[in-house]
N, C-alpha and C positions, 0 to 999 in steps of 0.2 A: 604421405597419407596417414592420417591418424589411425592407429590400430584400433580394432574393435576389441573391447575388453569386457568380459561378462563375469559376474559372480553370483553365486547362489547364497543369498544372505538371509524357523518356525517361530512364530510370534511368541514373545515372552511378555507376560503381564508386567508393566512398570508402575508400577505404582509411583513599656515594652519597650512595654517595648520602649527600651531606652535607646537614645541615639548617641553612642559614645563619640562617633565621628561621622558626619554626614557622608563624606566621601566613601567610607568603608561600607556603610549601609547601601549606598547607591551601587557600588561595585558588586556587592554580594547579590543585590536584587537583579542586576543585569546578567550576572553569571547564571543565576537560577533560571531566569527567563529564557536565556539562550538554550540552556539544557532542556527546558520545557518544550521549546519549539523544535528541538532536535528529536524529541520523543513524540512527535506528532502522530498523529494518526488518530488522536486517539486517546488511549487510556494510559497514563503514566502512573504506575502503581507506587504507592509510598511504602514499599517494603525494602528493608535494608539489604541490598544485594552488592554491597561494596566487596572489593577483593578480600577484605578481612571478614566480611559478614556472610559469605556464601556457604552456609550450612545446608545440608540436605533438607532440613526443616524449613528454612527460609525460602529455598527454591520451591519446595512443595507448596508452601503457603502462597507464594507469588503466582505460581501456575494456576492454582485453584481460583484465586481472585481474578486473574486475567481472564480465565474462561468464563467466569460468571459475568464480569463487567464488560468485556469486549466481545464476547461471543453470544452468550445467552441473552443479555439485555439488548444486544444489537439485532436480535431476531432469529438466530439460528435455533431450530426446534428439534431436529433429528437427534434423538437421545443417544444413538450409537455413535454418531459423529461427535457429539459433545463429550461422551465418555472417552473417545479416542484422544481428543485434545487434552483432556484431564490427565491421561496416562502417558502421553508422549513427551519425553524430556527435551524440550526445545533447546535448552542450554547446551546440550551435547552436540548440537548441529551448528554452532557458531564459535568463533574464536574466543579464547579466554579473555582477551582485552575488552570484548563486548558483552561478556556474560552478565554483567550487572544490568543490561538492558534486555535480557532474554525474554522476560515476561511483560515487557511493554508491547502494546499492540502496534507494532511498527515494523516496516521492512528494515533489514540490517545488511550491510555489505558483507560478502563472504569471499571477496577476492575476485580477480579476473573480470572486473566491471560487472559483477553479478550480485544479486541480493537474495536473501531468504524472505519470502512473502510474510506479510503480517498475519498473525493467527486468525483474525477475523476473515480475511480473504481466503486463507486455507480452508477454514471451516465452511465458509459460504460456497466455495467452488465444490468442495467435497459433498455437501448436502445436495447441491444442484445435480450432481452426478448420480444420485440415488444408488450408492454402492450396495451390492447384495453379496452374501457369503459365497456364492458360486461364481462371481464375476472374475474375468480375466481383464485386467486394466492395463492400458498403455499410458504412460506419462511422458510428455516431452518437456525436457528441462529439469533434470535431476537436481541441479544446484547442490545444496548441502545434504539432500536426502530427506529433509523434514516432511515434505508433502507425501512422499512414498511411505514414510514411517507412519504417518497418520492414516493412510489408506490400508496399511498392512493388516490390522486386525479386523477390517471391515469386509475384505474380499478374499478370494482364493489365491490369486497371484497378481503381482505388480511387476510389469516390465517398464523400465524407465531408461531414458536416453539422455546423455549429457554430451554436448559438443566440445566443451573445454576439458582437455585431458586431466589437468591438475585437479579440477573440481570433481571429475568423475572418479578418479582414484581415491581422493579423500573421502567422498561419499561411500565408496565401497568399504573403505577401512572403518568408517564410523558405523555403518550398518552391520558389518561383521562383528565389531566389538560389542554392539548392543544386541546381537543375536537375532536379527531379523532374517528369517530363512525363507520367506516367500517373496522376497524382492530380488529381481534380476536386473543388474545394471549393465548398460552398454555405452561405450564411448563412440560417438558418431554424430552425424547430422540428423537431428530430429525431423527435419523437413521430409526425409525419406521414410520415416516410420521404422517398423521392425517387421518386415514381411514374413520372416521365418516363423513368427508366432501368431500371425494374423489368422482369422479375424478376431478382433477384440470386442468385448461386450461394451466397454466404455473407453473413452479417450479423454484425458485431461492435459491441457497445454498451459504451462506456467511461464510462457514468454509470448511476445506478441508479433505475429506476422501481419503483413498488410491484408492478406486474405487467407482463407483456409487452404493449406497445401493439399493438392489432389491425392497424393499417396495416403494421407490420413483418412480422407473420405473413403478411398478404396479399401482400407484395412479395418474400417468400422463395420460391425455386423449390421445387417438390416434390422431395424428396430432398436439399434444401439444409440447411446447418447454421447455427445461430445461437448465439453465445456472449454471455451477458448476465447482469449481476448484478441480482437482483430481491429485493424484500422491504421490511421497515421501514427507516427511515432509518439506524439503526445496527446492524441485524440483517439482513444480506443474505447471500444464497447465490449463488455464481457457477454458472450452469447452462449446459449444452450441450443445445440443442434440435435435434432432427432432424425435418424436416417430412415426414410420410408421409400421403398421401391427404388433404392439406389440414389435418392435425392435427399439433400439436407433441408429440413424444415427448421427455420430459425426462430428463436425467441430472444429478444434483447433483454438482458438481465439488468445491467447497470454500467455506467461509465466507469473506467478504471485506468490504471497506469502500471504497465509491466515493462520490464526490460525487453528490448527487441529480440526476436528470434534471429540468431545469427546464422551464418552459412548461406545456403541457397536462398532462403527466405529474404535475408537482408540484401543480398546481391541483386535481387529482382525487384526491390522496393521502388515504386515509381515516384512517390511523393516524399521529399525530404524536408525537414524543418530548416529554417534559415536562422542560425545562431547569431548572426550579425545584426538581426533586426527582430528582437524578441517582442512578442505581442500577447496580449490577453484576449482570449476569445469569449464572446458573450459576456463582457464585463458589465453591460447595462441590463442583462437578464431579460432582454426583450424577446428572445426566441421562445416560440411556443413550447410548452412542455410535451415531450413524447408520451406515449401510452404508459411507459413504465414509471412516469412521474419523477424522473431524475433530471436535474437541470443540465441542459446541453452545454458541452464544453468543460464541465467541471466533474469532479469525482469525489468519492468517499463522503457522500452527503449524509449528514446526521441532524435530526431534529430541526428541519427546515421547512418553511412554507414559502411559496411564491405569491406575492400580493401585488395589487394594482392600486395606485393612488390617483385621486382626481386631480392632484397637482401636476400641471403639464410638464414641469421640469423634472419630475421624478419618474412617473410612469410605472413600469413594472420593476419590482425589486425583491430581494430575499430577506426573510426574517427568521432569526433563530430564537427559540424560547426554551428555557430550561429551569426546572424547579429543584433539581437534585444536585447539590454541590459536587463537582468533579465529573459529572456525566458529560460525555462528548456531545458537542453541537458545533458542526463546522462544515466547510466546503473547501476543496483544493483544486489546483490546476498546475500542471507541470509545463515547462517550456525549455527550449534549448537556448543557451546563451554562451557566446564565446568571449571570455574575459580578456583575451588578447586583442579583441576588436572593439569591445564595448567598455567604455571607461566608467560611465554612470548610468543609472536608471532613475527616472523621476516617477514615483508612485503616487497616485491621487485617487480619492474616492469620496463618496458622500455617505454619511452615516447618521443614524439617530439611535438612541437607546433610552430605556426606561427601567428604573429600579434595578440597575445592574450592580451587583455586589460580588466580591471575590468568592471563589469556590472554597476548596479545602485549604488553600493558602493564598498569600497575597499575590502570587504570580498568575493565578487562574482568573484572568480577566480578558475581555474582548480585545482583539488586535487585528490588524491587517499586516501579515508578515511575509517576508520572502526569505527562504533559505537557499544558499548557494552550495553547489556540490562540484567536486572535481570529476575527472573522467573515470575515476575508480569508485564513484558514488560515496566518497567521504565528504561529510559536511565541512564546509569552510567557515561559514558564519551565518548568522541570522540577523535581519534588520526588520523594523516594524513601524507602523503607524499606531499610535496609542501608547499604553492601554487606555481603554475607555471605562468609565464607571459613573454611577449615579444616573441622572436623567438629562437628556439634551435633545432638542429638536434637530431636524435635518440641517447638517452643515457640511462643508467641504474640508477635507484634511489632505495634506500632501507633504512629501519629503523627498529629498534626493539622496540616493545611496551610491557609494562607490562599489564597483564590481571587482571582486578578486581577479587577478590576471589569469589564474588557472581555473576559473569557473567554466564549467562545461554544461551543466543543467541547473535549473532552479525550480523551486516549488513555491507557489503563492498559496497562502492559507488565510481564510477569514472565518470568524465565528466567535462563540462565547468561550470556548476552551476551558470548560469546567466552571465558569462563573454562572450565577443565577440571574434571571431577569430576561429582558427582551432586547435584542439588538438587530437593527436592519442595515443593509448595505446596498449601494447602487453605484453605477457609473464608475467602475474601477478601471483605471487606465494606467498604462505603462509607456513611458517615452524614454528612448535610449539616446545616449550621447557617445559618439565614436571616440576612440583614442586618437 
């Protein structure tokens, strides 16, 4: 049985272009493009954070730029939350080998098949929670401790639970070193909550169960708020629940993708993905938009509209439009894939574009990309259709990609990815070939 370990960790303020050789240019371009799609989500900042260039000044600059571009521009408005993101040293919560990516708006692996959430999602969930200085908060899924650190200056106390002992102990060490004294960490199954300190004013869950665990409902104060992603493994919705007279009243916030809640929650999951037969859901975008305006089956929607064409062979489709070089405009979908069973995938789509030009560099162009990850959420490679530039009417594009044998999950991405102009996509399909 995993031992319960707690620690008391008071907030401290943190403040040309010539072509020498064609093959060299091409290889460099492909390497940069693969890095770009590894940094998805989002905003890849052009600040030198190499191992040699990681000065306090460069990290500070990158953090402030990230908050402005990935949090403020993306719609987070709560000034207290924004300031906490500006002050929280995200680079202290990831491994040194990934520190150069600390201030990209992207999830990063932290070991034990877990990730640290992207800064935008951390800010978005924190804002939805409406943290108050007198609040007692319960967090499920400590991970590296970053979310708890962001909450720390905003509330009275944070109680956080991590099921993976190695991660929990590392988070305790990090939070102690950074002198967070109002955060209490426990190693245990988050499904069960922390009844010794209940009831809680707010609960935030940073991993996804299929449905809301009853113990968390019981431990939330009446009138309290809970932010939690629930649903199938790769089809989740982030919900805001308010407890009224013992019952949760739901508001669907947005589609999202979190690591699963392990332990009791995962053991009782009824619907499991089929990694031997990967599928794209709502690839033709014909499903009606829900009230929250987010495209069904997809997540991390930025600068997108759903349109309908009188052309019978197109129907409903998505269009991205961007005027600011480097600004995010994209859509994503995750799926399970077993590389030991699937040899190849054929990706096809219809696309059109108008006045599309590169963003801040030659790699910021529209594509349809698949990134493959292993069981530890390490990226294996990225493949894509495109890039697209200039102007073109509707046409079909397709390509066959080999699947790494150790592939476990994949993420499909479509959008402008920093380019300016207009790009539309429709009828995205994935067909697999067994080994």
